[in-house]
C-alpha positions as CSV (number, residue, x, y, z in Angstrom):
1,M,-23.0,29.7,-46.1
2,N,-21.9,33.3,-46.5
3,I,-24.4,36.1,-46.4
4,L,-24.6,39.9,-45.7
5,I,-27.9,41.0,-44.2
6,K,-28.4,44.8,-44.7
7,S,-30.3,47.2,-42.4
8,A,-32.0,44.7,-40.0
9,T,-33.6,45.8,-36.8
10,I,-32.5,43.2,-34.1
11,I,-35.2,42.1,-31.7
12,D,-33.4,39.9,-29.1
13,S,-33.2,40.8,-25.5
14,K,-30.2,38.6,-25.1
15,S,-28.2,40.5,-27.7
16,E,-26.1,43.6,-27.0
17,F,-27.6,44.9,-30.3
18,H,-31.2,44.6,-29.2
19,N,-33.5,47.3,-30.7
20,T,-30.8,48.6,-33.0
21,T,-30.6,48.5,-36.8
22,Q,-27.4,46.8,-38.1
23,D,-25.8,45.0,-40.9
24,L,-25.0,41.3,-40.1
25,L,-22.1,39.4,-41.8
26,I,-22.5,35.6,-41.8
27,E,-19.6,33.5,-42.7
28,N,-19.6,29.6,-42.6
29,G,-22.9,29.7,-40.7
30,E,-21.8,32.0,-37.9
31,I,-22.2,35.7,-37.3
32,T,-18.7,37.2,-37.7
33,K,-19.6,40.9,-37.7
34,I,-22.4,43.2,-36.6
35,A,-22.1,46.9,-37.5
36,N,-23.9,49.9,-38.9
37,N,-22.5,49.6,-42.4
38,I,-20.6,46.5,-43.6
39,K,-19.1,46.5,-47.1
40,N,-19.3,43.4,-49.3
41,P,-15.9,43.1,-51.1
42,K,-16.2,39.3,-51.4
43,N,-19.5,39.6,-53.2
44,Y,-21.5,37.5,-50.7
45,Q,-25.3,37.0,-51.2
46,E,-27.0,40.1,-49.9
47,I,-30.4,40.1,-48.1
48,K,-32.1,43.5,-48.1
49,L,-35.8,43.6,-47.4
50,D,-38.4,46.2,-46.6
51,N,-38.6,47.1,-42.8
52,L,-36.5,44.0,-42.1
53,H,-36.5,42.8,-38.5
54,V,-34.6,39.7,-37.2
55,S,-34.8,37.6,-34.0
56,Q,-33.7,34.3,-32.7
57,G,-35.4,31.5,-34.6
58,W,-38.9,30.7,-33.4
59,F,-40.0,27.4,-31.8
60,D,-43.4,25.7,-31.7
61,S,-43.9,23.0,-29.1
62,S,-46.9,21.3,-30.7
63,V,-47.4,20.6,-34.4
64,S,-48.9,17.7,-36.3
65,F,-48.1,16.9,-40.0
66,G,-49.9,13.6,-40.6
67,E,-47.0,11.6,-42.0
68,P,-46.7,8.6,-41.6
69,G,-50.3,7.4,-42.3
70,F,-52.2,10.6,-42.8
71,E,-50.3,12.1,-45.8
72,E,-53.6,13.3,-47.2
73,R,-53.5,15.9,-44.4
74,D,-49.9,16.8,-44.9
75,T,-46.4,15.4,-45.2
76,I,-43.3,16.1,-43.1
77,E,-41.6,17.7,-46.1
78,N,-44.4,20.2,-46.8
79,G,-45.0,20.7,-43.0
80,L,-41.4,21.8,-42.6
81,K,-41.7,24.0,-45.6
82,T,-44.8,25.6,-44.0
83,A,-42.9,26.0,-40.7
84,A,-40.0,27.7,-42.4
85,S,-42.3,30.1,-44.3
86,S,-44.0,30.9,-41.1
87,G,-40.8,31.8,-39.3
88,F,-40.2,28.7,-37.2
89,T,-36.7,27.2,-37.1
90,A,-37.7,24.3,-34.9
91,V,-40.9,22.4,-34.2
92,A,-41.9,19.6,-31.9
93,L,-43.8,17.0,-33.9
94,N,-46.7,15.1,-32.1
95,A,-47.2,11.4,-32.4
96,N,-50.5,12.2,-34.2
97,T,-49.8,9.6,-36.9
98,N,-50.8,6.2,-38.1
99,P,-49.0,4.1,-37.0
100,V,-48.4,6.1,-33.8
101,I,-44.7,7.1,-33.1
102,D,-44.1,4.7,-30.2
103,S,-40.8,3.0,-30.9
104,N,-37.1,3.7,-31.6
105,S,-37.6,2.9,-35.3
106,D,-40.6,5.2,-35.6
107,V,-38.6,8.1,-34.2
108,T,-35.7,7.2,-36.5
109,F,-38.0,7.3,-39.5
110,V,-39.4,10.8,-38.6
111,N,-35.8,12.1,-38.1
112,S,-34.8,10.7,-41.5
113,R,-37.6,12.6,-43.2
114,A,-36.3,15.9,-41.7
115,Y,-32.6,15.2,-42.5
116,K,-30.7,18.3,-43.7
117,K,-33.8,20.6,-43.7
118,A,-33.7,24.2,-42.6
119,V,-36.2,23.5,-39.8
120,T,-35.1,21.3,-36.9
121,L,-37.8,18.6,-36.2
122,L,-38.0,17.4,-32.7
123,P,-40.0,14.1,-32.5
124,I,-42.4,13.6,-29.6
125,G,-42.9,9.9,-28.9
126,S,-46.2,8.4,-27.8
127,L,-46.4,8.0,-24.0
128,T,-48.3,4.7,-24.3
129,V,-48.3,1.9,-26.9
130,N,-50.5,3.0,-29.9
131,S,-51.6,6.0,-27.7
132,K,-54.2,3.7,-26.2
133,G,-53.5,4.6,-22.6
134,E,-52.9,1.0,-21.5
135,D,-49.2,0.2,-21.4
136,L,-46.1,2.5,-21.4
137,A,-44.4,2.8,-24.8
138,E,-40.6,2.2,-25.2
139,L,-39.8,5.6,-23.6
140,Y,-36.0,5.1,-23.1
141,D,-35.5,3.5,-26.5
142,M,-37.3,6.5,-28.1
143,N,-35.3,8.9,-26.1
144,T,-32.0,7.4,-27.3
145,A,-33.3,7.7,-30.9
146,G,-34.0,11.4,-30.4
147,A,-37.5,11.8,-28.9
148,V,-37.7,15.0,-26.8
149,A,-40.9,14.2,-24.9
150,F,-43.7,11.7,-24.6
151,Y,-47.3,12.5,-25.2
152,D,-50.5,10.8,-26.4
153,Y,-51.7,13.7,-28.5
154,K,-55.1,15.0,-27.3
155,K,-55.7,11.7,-25.4
156,P,-55.8,11.9,-21.7
157,I,-54.2,9.2,-19.5
158,S,-57.2,8.0,-17.5
159,N,-55.3,5.6,-15.3
160,P,-53.5,7.6,-12.5
161,N,-51.2,4.8,-11.7
162,L,-50.0,4.7,-15.3
163,M,-49.2,8.4,-15.1
164,K,-47.4,7.9,-11.8
165,I,-45.2,5.1,-13.2
166,A,-44.5,7.2,-16.4
167,L,-43.3,10.2,-14.3
168,Q,-41.1,7.9,-12.1
169,Y,-39.7,5.9,-15.0
170,A,-38.9,8.9,-17.2
171,S,-37.2,10.7,-14.4
172,N,-34.4,8.1,-14.7
173,F,-33.2,9.7,-17.9
174,N,-34.6,13.2,-17.4
175,G,-37.5,12.5,-19.8
176,L,-40.3,15.0,-20.3
177,V,-43.8,13.6,-19.8
178,C,-46.8,15.4,-21.3
179,S,-50.4,14.9,-20.1
180,F,-53.4,16.1,-22.0
181,P,-55.7,17.9,-19.5
182,Q,-59.1,16.3,-19.9
183,E,-61.1,13.9,-17.7
184,N,-63.2,12.0,-20.3
185,K,-65.8,10.8,-17.8
186,I,-66.6,14.5,-17.2
187,S,-66.3,15.7,-20.8
188,G,-68.4,12.8,-22.2
189,H,-69.5,13.4,-25.7
190,G,-69.2,17.2,-25.5
191,V,-68.0,19.1,-28.6
192,M,-67.7,22.7,-27.4
193,N,-67.4,24.6,-24.1
194,E,-70.2,24.0,-21.7
195,N,-71.8,27.4,-21.3
196,I,-74.9,29.4,-22.3
197,T,-73.7,29.3,-25.9
198,S,-73.7,25.5,-26.0
199,T,-77.3,25.5,-24.5
200,K,-78.5,27.9,-27.2
201,L,-76.9,25.9,-30.0
202,G,-78.1,22.6,-28.7
203,L,-74.6,21.2,-28.6
204,K,-73.2,19.0,-25.8
205,G,-70.7,20.8,-23.7
206,I,-67.3,20.1,-22.3
207,P,-67.1,21.8,-18.9
208,A,-63.9,23.5,-17.8
209,L,-64.1,21.1,-14.8
210,A,-63.0,18.2,-17.0
211,E,-59.7,20.0,-17.7
212,E,-59.2,21.2,-14.1
213,L,-59.8,17.9,-12.5
214,Q,-57.1,16.2,-14.7
215,I,-54.6,19.0,-14.0
216,A,-55.2,18.8,-10.3
217,R,-54.7,15.0,-10.4
218,D,-51.5,15.3,-12.4
219,L,-50.0,17.9,-10.2
220,F,-50.6,15.8,-7.1
221,L,-48.9,12.9,-8.9
222,L,-46.0,15.1,-9.9
223,E,-45.6,16.3,-6.3
224,Y,-45.6,12.6,-5.2
225,T,-43.2,11.2,-7.8
226,G,-41.0,14.1,-8.9
227,G,-40.0,14.1,-12.5
228,K,-40.8,16.6,-15.3
229,L,-44.3,17.3,-16.5
230,H,-45.6,19.4,-19.4
231,I,-49.3,20.2,-19.6
232,P,-50.2,21.1,-23.2
233,T,-52.9,23.6,-24.2
234,I,-54.7,24.7,-21.1
235,S,-57.9,26.8,-21.6
236,S,-59.5,27.9,-18.3
237,V,-59.2,30.4,-15.5
238,K,-58.8,27.7,-12.8
239,S,-56.2,25.8,-14.9
240,V,-54.0,28.9,-14.8
241,E,-54.5,29.2,-11.0
242,L,-53.6,25.5,-10.4
243,I,-50.4,25.8,-12.4
244,R,-49.5,29.1,-10.8
245,D,-49.9,27.5,-7.3
246,A,-47.8,24.4,-8.4
247,K,-45.0,26.6,-9.5
248,K,-45.0,28.4,-6.2
249,K,-44.4,24.9,-4.7
250,K,-41.4,24.6,-7.0
251,L,-42.8,21.6,-8.9
252,D,-41.1,20.9,-12.2
253,V,-44.1,21.7,-14.4
254,T,-44.6,23.7,-17.6
255,C,-47.7,24.4,-19.7
256,S,-48.8,25.8,-23.0
257,V,-51.8,27.5,-24.5
258,A,-53.0,27.4,-28.1
259,I,-53.0,30.8,-29.9
260,H,-56.6,30.4,-30.9
261,N,-57.6,30.1,-27.2
262,L,-56.1,33.5,-26.6
263,Y,-58.0,35.0,-29.6
264,F,-61.5,33.5,-30.0
265,T,-64.3,32.7,-27.6
266,D,-67.1,30.1,-27.9
267,S,-69.4,32.8,-29.4
268,M,-67.6,32.1,-32.7
269,L,-69.5,28.8,-33.0
270,N,-72.9,30.5,-33.6
271,D,-72.8,29.5,-37.2
272,F,-71.5,26.0,-36.6
273,N,-68.3,26.6,-38.6
274,T,-66.2,23.5,-38.0
275,H,-63.0,25.5,-38.4
276,F,-63.7,26.6,-34.8
277,K,-64.0,23.0,-33.5
278,V,-60.8,22.6,-31.5
279,L,-59.7,20.7,-28.4
280,P,-59.6,22.1,-25.8
281,P,-62.6,24.0,-26.9
282,L,-62.8,27.8,-27.2
283,R,-64.1,29.1,-23.9
284,T,-65.4,32.4,-22.4
285,Q,-63.9,35.9,-22.4
286,T,-63.1,35.5,-18.7
287,D,-61.1,32.4,-19.5
288,L,-59.4,34.2,-22.4
289,D,-58.4,37.2,-20.2
290,A,-57.0,34.9,-17.6
291,L,-54.9,33.0,-20.2
292,I,-53.5,36.2,-21.6
293,E,-52.6,37.3,-18.1
294,G,-51.0,33.9,-17.5
295,V,-48.8,34.4,-20.6
296,K,-47.8,37.8,-19.5
297,D,-46.8,36.8,-15.9
298,G,-45.0,33.7,-17.0
299,T,-47.4,31.1,-15.5
300,I,-48.0,29.8,-19.0
301,D,-44.6,29.0,-20.4
302,M,-45.3,28.6,-24.1
303,V,-47.9,29.6,-26.7
304,T,-48.3,27.0,-29.5
305,S,-50.1,27.2,-32.9
306,D,-51.2,23.6,-32.1
307,H,-51.0,23.2,-35.9
308,N,-53.2,20.2,-36.8
309,P,-54.1,19.7,-40.5
310,I,-57.4,17.9,-41.0
311,D,-58.5,16.9,-44.5
312,V,-61.7,18.4,-45.9
313,E,-63.7,15.1,-45.6
314,Q,-63.3,15.2,-41.8
315,K,-64.2,18.9,-41.5
316,K,-66.9,19.5,-44.0
317,V,-69.5,17.5,-42.1
318,E,-72.0,18.2,-39.3
319,F,-70.4,19.9,-36.3
320,D,-71.0,16.9,-34.0
321,H,-69.1,14.6,-36.4
322,A,-66.2,16.9,-37.5
323,E,-62.7,16.3,-36.3
324,Y,-61.1,18.6,-33.8
325,G,-58.2,20.8,-35.0
326,T,-56.9,23.7,-37.0
327,I,-53.8,24.7,-38.9
328,G,-52.0,27.5,-37.2
329,L,-48.3,27.9,-38.2
330,E,-49.0,30.4,-41.1
331,S,-51.1,32.7,-38.9
332,A,-49.2,32.4,-35.6
333,F,-47.0,35.5,-35.8
334,G,-49.8,37.7,-37.2
335,A,-52.3,36.6,-34.6
336,L,-50.0,37.0,-31.6
337,Q,-49.2,40.6,-32.7
338,T,-52.8,41.5,-32.5
339,I,-52.7,40.6,-28.8
340,F,-49.2,41.4,-27.6
341,T,-46.5,43.9,-28.3
342,L,-43.7,43.0,-30.8
343,K,-41.2,42.5,-27.9
344,K,-43.6,40.2,-26.1
345,T,-44.6,38.3,-29.3
346,I,-40.9,37.5,-30.0
347,D,-40.4,36.5,-26.4
348,I,-43.3,34.1,-26.7
349,L,-42.1,32.7,-30.1
350,T,-38.6,32.0,-28.8
351,K,-39.5,30.5,-25.4
352,G,-39.7,26.8,-24.5
353,K,-36.6,25.6,-26.4
354,T,-34.6,24.4,-23.5
355,R,-37.6,22.5,-22.1
356,F,-37.5,20.4,-25.3
357,G,-33.7,20.1,-25.3
358,L,-32.9,22.8,-27.8
359,E,-30.0,25.2,-27.5
360,N,-31.1,28.8,-27.0
361,T,-28.8,30.9,-29.2
362,S,-28.8,34.7,-29.5
363,I,-27.9,37.2,-32.2
364,N,-24.4,38.1,-31.2
365,I,-20.9,37.8,-32.8
366,D,-19.5,34.3,-33.0
367,E,-22.9,32.7,-32.3
368,K,-24.3,29.9,-34.4
369,L,-26.9,31.3,-36.8
370,N,-30.5,30.5,-36.1
371,M,-32.7,33.4,-37.2
372,T,-36.1,34.5,-38.3
373,L,-36.6,37.4,-40.7
374,F,-39.9,39.4,-40.7
375,N,-41.7,42.7,-41.1
376,P,-43.8,43.3,-38.0
377,D,-45.9,46.2,-39.4
378,T,-47.7,44.7,-42.4
379,K,-51.5,44.3,-41.8
380,Y,-53.5,41.9,-44.0
381,T,-56.5,39.7,-44.0
382,F,-55.5,36.1,-43.7
383,S,-56.9,34.1,-46.6
384,K,-56.5,30.8,-48.4
385,S,-53.6,32.3,-50.5
386,D,-51.6,32.6,-47.2
387,I,-52.0,28.8,-46.5
388,I,-49.1,26.5,-47.4
389,S,-50.4,23.4,-45.7
390,K,-52.1,20.8,-47.8
391,S,-55.2,21.0,-45.5
392,K,-57.0,24.3,-45.4
393,N,-58.8,24.1,-42.0
394,A,-57.7,27.5,-40.8
395,I,-59.4,29.0,-37.8
396,F,-57.9,32.4,-38.6
397,E,-59.2,32.6,-42.1
398,N,-60.7,36.1,-42.8
399,E,-59.1,37.6,-39.7
400,T,-57.1,40.8,-39.9
401,L,-53.6,40.0,-38.7
402,K,-50.4,42.0,-38.2
403,G,-46.9,41.0,-39.4
404,K,-45.5,39.1,-42.3
405,V,-42.6,36.6,-42.2
406,Y,-39.8,36.7,-44.8
407,G,-38.3,33.3,-43.8
408,I,-35.5,31.8,-41.8
409,I,-31.8,31.2,-41.8
410,S,-31.0,28.0,-39.9
411,N,-29.0,24.8,-40.1
412,N,-26.7,26.5,-42.6
413,K,-29.6,27.0,-45.0
414,V,-31.5,30.0,-46.2
415,A,-35.3,29.6,-46.6
416,L,-36.9,32.8,-47.8
417,N,-40.4,33.2,-49.1
418,N,-40.8,34.2,-52.7
């Protein structure tokens, strides 16, 4: 792969060319020259785009595609196409499938579907057999097949002894255990945040306490066992505080927050739009402010789109009966830029790689190429025409976002939007 990229502003704090506009010469998949003006005597493919900016390739720590089993929601092939078009060079795929990804052969199948694609797919294996929370799955076997973490997607482990054993066992091979932060006996049959809004709407609530109790339990278990713990998609003030305190104790814990929990509050549910039915639920402005502060000060390690396609039959029903979830890859960059500066947005989108076993490259000479191309200044209203996913359950539909993605260059492949 030989390419000449013209007049690109480099946004990469690890690069000596950070915040400068340069030409980049790529030969055989590596950056061989970065300079103000590079000629093209060998007639390489040239990429010259309006207000072009480039950064390290972006990473999302939590996506679902459906396949195998829920291909009506989306397929791995189309999901990876969606990720590439949205600027992501790597995504961690949840075991939100049927059958659940809980064995060596399941992980091998998922990897085979992503073979030689521009986007690197990182399989997350189920923590328990069939994600039922009863018996540990084949963690080591899945690890040898390429699983980067273990997580029963959106399903809390109710048995504390099982979580204790998982942390102890996975530590033997440096495995990353993920635990969804919800105590089901507290959340009950709730469908949104427990607050004045849920009372007014007559909907059963999920109190923040359900999340915080589970996080406190898991942090105690981590302190007792050691090991590596990742807590996906936190949503409350107290959750941020608990994790901040755990990090002060030097516990090996990371966490993430979904982009929509940084953007919307539970007031968006006043018209019962099921696009806003997500888990954890949208909470209050106070929670939202604390989450944003947690991202800024590093307490929250990653921000994820928590991309979860749901077919229309599971969304276009009464709010109580609708499935949780929203797609989010296509809107991730534009939404983040309405909250954070460009520099912080790129920092967010490139964090978390090493936690999931990915190499963290930079835009420098002789570096392997892993790059996202984008225009940070385009403002637009996100609509169905911007959706590449097969499912259209987009929480950001009709929102004004900032920043458009041109595509990616990764795995020796160029994937640019038309």
